[in-house]
C-alpha positions as CSV (number, residue, x, y, z in Angstrom):
1,X,-8.0,17.6,-5.8
2,X,-8.5,16.2,-2.4
3,X,-6.6,13.2,-1.1
4,X,-8.5,10.1,-0.3
5,X,-9.0,9.5,3.3
6,X,-7.7,6.3,4.5
7,X,-10.1,4.2,6.6
8,X,-9.2,3.2,10.0
9,X,-8.8,-0.5,10.0
10,X,-9.3,-3.1,12.7
11,X,-9.0,-6.9,12.3
12,X,-11.3,-9.2,14.1
13,X,-11.2,-13.1,14.2
14,X,-14.8,-14.5,14.1
15,X,-15.5,-16.6,17.3
16,X,-17.4,-19.7,17.3
17,X,-20.3,-18.2,19.5
18,X,-20.7,-15.4,17.0
19,X,-21.8,-18.0,14.4
20,X,-25.6,-19.0,14.0
21,X,-27.1,-22.4,13.0
22,X,-26.1,-21.8,9.4
23,X,-22.5,-21.5,10.6
24,X,-22.1,-17.8,9.6
25,X,-21.8,-14.8,11.6
26,X,-25.2,-13.8,13.2
27,X,-26.5,-10.5,11.8
28,X,-26.4,-8.7,15.1
29,X,-22.8,-9.4,15.7
30,X,-21.8,-7.0,12.9
31,X,-22.7,-3.9,15.0
32,X,-20.7,-5.3,17.7
33,X,-17.8,-5.2,15.1
34,X,-18.7,-1.9,14.2
35,X,-18.6,-0.7,17.8
36,X,-15.4,-2.6,18.6
37,X,-13.8,-1.0,15.7
38,X,-14.9,2.5,16.7
39,X,-13.6,2.1,20.2
40,X,-10.2,1.2,18.8
41,X,-10.5,4.4,16.7
42,X,-11.2,6.2,20.0
43,X,-8.1,4.5,21.4
44,X,-6.0,5.8,18.3
45,X,-7.4,9.3,18.5
46,X,-7.7,10.0,22.0
47,X,-5.9,7.3,23.9
48,X,-9.0,5.6,25.1
49,X,-12.8,6.0,25.0
50,X,-12.6,6.9,28.9
51,X,-10.2,9.8,27.8
52,X,-12.9,11.2,25.3
53,X,-15.5,10.9,28.1
54,X,-13.1,12.4,30.6
55,X,-12.7,15.3,28.4
56,X,-16.4,16.1,28.5
57,X,-17.7,14.3,25.3
58,X,-19.7,10.9,24.8
59,X,-21.6,9.5,21.9
60,X,-25.1,7.6,21.6
61,X,-26.3,5.8,18.7
62,X,-29.2,7.2,16.8
63,X,-29.2,5.2,13.6
64,X,-27.6,1.9,12.2
65,X,-27.7,0.0,9.1
66,X,-26.1,-2.8,7.5
67,X,-26.1,-4.5,4.0
68,X,-24.9,-8.2,3.7
69,X,-23.1,-9.1,0.5
70,X,-21.2,-12.6,1.6
71,X,-20.9,-14.5,4.7
72,X,-18.1,-14.6,7.2
73,X,-17.6,-17.8,9.0
74,X,-16.0,-19.1,12.2
75,X,-12.3,-18.5,12.5
76,X,-12.1,-16.0,9.6
77,X,-10.0,-12.8,10.0
78,X,-12.2,-9.9,9.0
79,X,-10.6,-6.4,8.4
80,X,-13.3,-3.9,9.6
81,X,-12.7,-0.6,7.7
82,X,-14.2,2.6,9.2
83,X,-14.3,6.1,7.7
84,X,-16.0,9.2,9.1
85,X,-18.4,10.3,6.2
86,X,-19.5,13.4,7.9
87,X,-18.8,15.4,11.0
88,X,-21.8,17.7,11.6
89,X,-22.7,19.9,14.3
90,X,-23.4,17.4,16.8
91,X,-23.4,14.3,15.0
92,X,-20.9,11.8,13.2
93,X,-21.9,9.5,10.6
94,X,-19.5,6.4,10.1
95,X,-19.3,4.0,7.2
96,X,-18.0,0.6,7.6
97,X,-16.8,-2.2,5.3
98,X,-15.9,-5.8,6.5
99,X,-13.4,-7.5,4.3
100,X,-12.0,-11.0,4.2
101,X,-8.9,-11.2,2.2
102,X,-10.1,-8.3,0.2
103,X,-13.4,-9.5,-0.5
104,X,-16.3,-7.3,0.6
105,X,-18.5,-8.9,3.1
106,X,-20.6,-6.4,4.8
107,X,-21.1,-2.7,4.8
108,X,-22.6,-0.6,7.3
109,X,-23.5,3.0,8.6
110,X,-24.0,4.3,11.9
111,X,-24.8,7.9,13.2
112,X,-23.8,8.8,16.6
113,X,-24.8,12.1,18.4
114,X,-22.3,13.8,20.8
115,X,-23.7,14.4,24.3
116,X,-22.4,15.7,27.6
117,X,-21.7,12.6,29.7
118,X,-22.9,14.2,32.9
119,X,-26.4,15.3,31.5
120,X,-26.6,13.0,28.3
121,X,-27.9,16.1,26.6
122,X,-27.0,16.8,23.0
123,X,-23.7,19.1,22.3
124,X,-21.6,20.6,19.7
125,X,-18.7,18.6,18.6
126,X,-15.7,20.1,20.3
127,X,-13.0,21.4,17.9
128,X,-10.3,19.3,19.6
129,X,-12.4,16.1,18.9
130,X,-12.9,17.3,15.1
131,X,-9.1,17.7,14.9
132,X,-8.3,14.4,16.5
133,X,-10.8,12.7,14.3
134,X,-9.5,14.6,11.0
135,X,-7.4,11.7,9.8
136,X,-10.2,9.5,9.2
137,X,-12.8,12.1,8.1
138,X,-13.6,12.6,4.5
């Protein structure tokens, strides 16, 4: 039996300017929350996003989706959980869950393709990158 992979978790406080006329987080900001969380995972796994790029790998988004279940509001503390659901040959599928005090608010999914930062052409995920992402990969 395989152990359950713990998600990477980053806490975000909702800022006033992220809220819409209804007083809830405007939908597009959730993708920014996902990206912020991914950036923090890069920091944990590689030291920084720049270190990943300096080692010869970058990523570009090719697909993104979100499902809204409840509404975060101004000044809420949101735990954004990220799990790498799949590392393919050149792509990474990540799943996200935003929670406020344990309540599930938003789920999301993003697919990134690894590219050579100099040419922006698709590349295979390097073995070292796979190893460093393993703690959060299902």
